[in-house]
C-alpha positions in Angstrom: 43.2 28.8 -28.3 40.9 31.7 -27.7 38.0 31.6 -25.2 35.3 32.1 -27.8 36.3 29.2 -30.0 34.5 25.9 -29.9 35.9 22.4 -30.2 34.7 20.6 -33.3 35.1 17.2 -31.6 32.2 17.5 -29.1 29.2 15.3 -28.6 26.4 16.3 -30.9 22.9 14.9 -30.8 20.4 14.9 -33.6 17.5 16.5 -31.7 14.8 15.5 -34.1 15.8 11.8 -33.9 16.0 12.0 -30.1 12.6 13.6 -29.8 11.1 11.1 -32.2 12.6 8.2 -30.3 11.3 9.6 -27.0 7.8 10.0 -28.4 7.7 6.5 -29.8 9.0 5.1 -26.5 6.2 7.0 -24.6 3.6 5.6 -27.0 5.0 2.1 -26.6 4.9 2.4 -22.8 1.2 3.5 -22.9 0.3 0.6 -25.3 2.3 -1.9 -23.1 0.4 -0.7 -20.0 -2.9 -1.0 -21.8 -2.1 -4.5 -23.0 -1.0 -5.6 -19.5 -4.3 -4.2 -18.0 -6.2 -6.2 -20.6 -4.3 -9.4 -19.8 -4.9 -8.9 -16.1 -8.6 -8.3 -16.7 -8.9 -11.5 -18.8 -7.1 -13.6 -16.2 -9.2 -12.2 -13.3 -12.4 -13.0 -15.2 -11.2 -16.5 -16.0 -10.2 -17.1 -12.4 -13.5 -15.9 -11.0 -15.4 -18.2 -13.4 -13.2 -21.1 -12.4 -13.7 -20.5 -8.7 -17.5 -20.4 -9.3 -17.4 -23.7 -11.0 -15.7 -25.5 -8.1 -17.9 -27.9 -6.1 -16.3 -26.9 -2.8 -15.6 -23.3 -2.0 -12.0 -22.3 -1.4 -12.9 -21.1 2.1 -14.2 -24.6 2.9 -10.9 -26.1 1.7 -9.0 -23.6 3.9 -11.1 -24.4 7.0 -10.6 -28.1 6.5 -6.9 -27.7 6.1 -6.7 -25.6 9.2 -8.7 -28.2 11.2 -6.4 -31.0 9.9 -3.3 -28.9 10.8 -4.6 -28.4 14.4 -5.4 -32.1 14.8 -1.9 -33.0 13.4 -0.3 -30.5 15.7 -2.1 -31.8 18.8 -1.2 -35.4 17.8 2.4 -34.5 17.4 2.4 -32.7 20.8 0.8 -35.7 22.5 3.4 -38.1 21.0 6.3 -35.8 22.1 4.9 -35.6 25.6 4.4 -39.4 25.8 8.0 -40.0 24.5 9.6 -37.5 26.9 7.3 -37.8 29.9 6.7 -34.1 30.2 3.7 -33.0 32.2 3.3 -29.8 30.2 
């Protein structure tokens, strides 16, 4: 076989089909990102309106839960100290 000869069994790609597929994939990615942004905006708006409609603010719920956790922790610590007789 001579150096200048080409093998006819090589991998050949239809360039126009490849470029068309790449363009359509890019367009689909842009449309998908736009759709995802719209969904996120709709969910954020709905979440904000739901939080505004609550009778008690989420910060008040968090403060109450923290206070209850501190009281429960102190009660557990006192019960452990009473059981084990530890002065600390």
